[in-house]
C-alpha positions in Angstrom: 77.0 93.6 122.5 80.7 94.5 121.0 81.7 94.6 117.5 82.7 91.9 116.0 83.5 93.3 112.8 83.0 96.4 111.1 83.4 97.9 107.9 83.8 101.9 106.9 83.0 103.4 103.2 84.7 99.9 102.1 85.1 100.2 98.3 86.5 97.1 95.6 87.4 98.0 92.0 88.6 95.2 89.9 91.7 95.7 87.6 89.2 96.2 84.3 88.0 99.5 86.2 84.4 97.4 87.6 83.4 99.0 91.1 81.7 95.9 93.0 81.7 97.9 96.2 81.1 101.6 97.2 80.9 103.0 100.3 80.0 99.4 101.8 79.1 100.0 105.7 78.7 97.2 108.1 78.6 96.6 111.7 78.9 92.9 113.0 78.2 92.3 116.5 79.1 89.3 118.3 76.4 86.6 118.4 74.8 88.4 115.3 73.4 86.8 112.3 74.0 88.7 109.1 73.1 88.0 105.6 74.3 89.9 102.5 70.9 90.0 100.0 70.7 91.6 96.5 70.4 90.8 92.9 73.2 89.0 90.8 75.9 91.4 90.7 74.9 93.9 93.2 78.9 93.3 95.3 77.8 90.8 97.9 80.2 88.0 97.1 82.8 90.7 96.4 81.8 91.9 100.4 82.3 88.2 101.4 85.3 87.5 100.0 87.0 90.8 101.2 85.6 89.4 104.8 86.8 86.0 104.6 90.2 87.5 103.4 90.6 89.6 106.3 90.1 86.9 108.6 92.4 84.5 107.1 95.0 87.2 108.3 93.9 87.2 112.0 94.5 83.3 112.1 97.9 83.3 110.5 101.3 83.2 111.8 103.2 86.3 110.6 106.0 84.3 110.2 104.0 81.9 107.4 103.0 85.5 105.0 105.4 86.2 102.2 107.2 89.6 102.3 104.7 91.2 100.2 101.9 89.9 102.6 103.8 91.4 105.8 104.1 95.1 104.2 100.2 94.9 103.4 99.4 93.4 106.9 102.0 96.4 108.4 100.0 99.0 106.6 96.5 97.3 107.6 97.8 97.7 111.2 98.6 101.2 111.0 95.5 102.6 109.2 93.3 100.5 112.3 94.3 103.5 114.6 93.4 105.7 112.0 96.6 107.8 111.8 96.1 111.5 110.4 99.0 110.8 108.7 100.7 107.8 107.2 104.7 107.5 106.2 106.1 104.5 104.4 109.2 103.7 103.3 108.8 101.1 100.4 106.7 100.5 96.8 103.2 99.0 97.3 104.0 97.6 93.9 106.2 96.7 91.4 104.6 98.4 88.6 
């Protein structure tokens, strides 16, 4: 069965420093039913929100994205190829 979604060593840290996800690995194949279970606060909702945000990009016309979102999508597309070196000419934040 082919893999529909794969997460490798995914991490999520909130602005306040809280680590919601650490080194999460997940592979979901076509026609597979998956449930994320765990005690309150273990990060299952954070993982689902990240997956949902990625799914939105898959269905959005690139012309509908803001300049900043286009930048992040271009970085994500480049990283999917797992380059040894990724050079980028624009700042990723304005702070």
